[in-house]
N, C-alpha and C positions, 0 to 999 in steps of 0.2 A: 701475262707478265708485263711489267713496266721496266724498260731497260734504259739505263742512264750511262752515258759515256763520261768519263772524268779524265782531265788532263791538266798538266801544269809544266811550265818550263822556266819559271822564275821563282826565286825565294820570296818569302813575305814574312815580315816580323821575325826574322832570324830562323825561319823554318825552311827546309829544303822543299823542292817540288814534290818529292815523294811524301814528305810529311803533310803537305797541303792536300794531296790526293787522299791520303789515309784519313785525315781529320774530316775532309769533305764527305767521305763515305759515311761516317757517323752522323753528320748533319743531315744528309739526304735520307738516311735510314729512318729518321724521325718523321718523314713525310708519309709513311705508310708501313706496310708489313714487310719487313726485311726478309729477303729470300736467300740471296747468295751474292758473293763478290768474286771477281777474278784475281789472279795474281797481278802484280804490277808489271808493266811492259815499258820498254824504252823504245822511242821512235824518233826518227829524224824530224826536224822542224820543216814545215812546209808553209809557204812556198819558198822560203829562204833557208836552205840547209845550213847556212852559216850561223843562224840563230841557235841558241842552246837547244839540245834535244829535249823531247817531252818525256814525262812519265805519264803513262796512261793506265787506265783500268776501266772495267765495266762492272756495274752492279745491277741487280734486279730486285724489284719489289713485287710481291705477289698481288698486292692490292693497295688502294688508297681511297680516301673519301674525297679527294681533290680532283676536279675536272682537268682534262689535259692542258688547256691554255693557262689555267691558274697554277697547275703543277709546274709548267715552264716558268711562270713568273716567280714561283717559289725557288726554283733553281737559280734564277737570275739574282734573287735576293741573297742566296747563299754565296754566289760568286762575289757579289759586292762586299759581303762580310769578310772575304778573303782578299780584299783590295782590288778586285777586278773592276775596271771602268770600261764599259762597252762603247765602241766608237766605230761607225761605218767606215770612216777614213782609215782606221787601223784594224780592219776586220781580222787579219791573220797575224797580228803582232804578237810577240811573246806575252805571256800572261801568267799570273800567279795561280789562276784556276779557271778552267773551262768546263762547264757542265752542259751536256747535250742530251735532250730528250730524244732517244733513238727510236723507241717504240712504246706504245701505250696499248697494251693488249693487242687486239687485231684492228684497232682504229686506223682508218686511212682518211686523210684529207690532203688535197693538193693546195699548194700555196696560191694565194690570190695574185701575188707578184713574186718575182725572184727574191729569195732571201726571207720571205714571209713564213709564218708558221706552217709546218707541214708534218704529217705523220704517214708512215714512218719517216725518220730523218732522211732527206733525199740523197745523202752521200754514204750511207751505210755500206753499200755494195762496192764502194771505191776505196775503202780504207782498211788496210790490213791491221792497223792498230786498234780498230773497232771489231773487226771480224774475228781475229784470233782470240781475244778475251771472251767474246760472246760464245764462240765454239767451246771454250774451256768450261764455262758454267752452264750453258744451255745448249748442249749438243743437238737437241731435237728441234730447236727454234727455227722457224721458217719465216722468211720475209713476207709480210702480209700482202704485198702487191704482186711479187714475182713467184712466190711459192718456193723459192730456192732456199736451201739451208746454208749455213756458214761455209761448210767445206766446199760446196758447189760454187759459192761466190768467191771464195779465196783462190780458186783456180784461175780466176780472171784478173787478179790483182798481183802486183809485185810485192811480196812480203819483205823484200830486202830493206834493211834498216829498222825492222821491228823485231825486237827480241824480248824474251821473258827475263825479268830480273830475278830476285832471290826467292821465288816461290810464293806461295799463297800467304797473304797477310791474314791476321786473325779476324774473324767476323765480329761484327758489333752485335 
């Protein structure tokens, strides 16, 4: 499974963050064989909880013809098409769209330096807004490095501030 995290907390071109996430699911689905998507979730902004809350979701593709690094580049291109401008100085700033490559099958690679390309995403186990939607759509998925499933990882994080929104959105 290829697992992608989606999030937004700013409107763009008159669309709400939820609209941005929903439309981004359709864009990402074109990169491979669509498998499943989660419900939409609401989570507190981090590191500044006074920023607007995020709308989050997770989706999975069963396969793609694109290599992992190129897949991440394709995700960045989709972000840009939604008005996202990446900046190291504003790494955790509010955004119209954020796409994270969370896992690419069982591929593992450690970053050459902090913040560099890594698989699985180095913060999966720390984020309830990622673990809860993964558990919803892939209940048997296990972290390729630790072997833990989402329920086991969720026991170690505070889910406070992460809640499901209005149920499952229609698949593309």
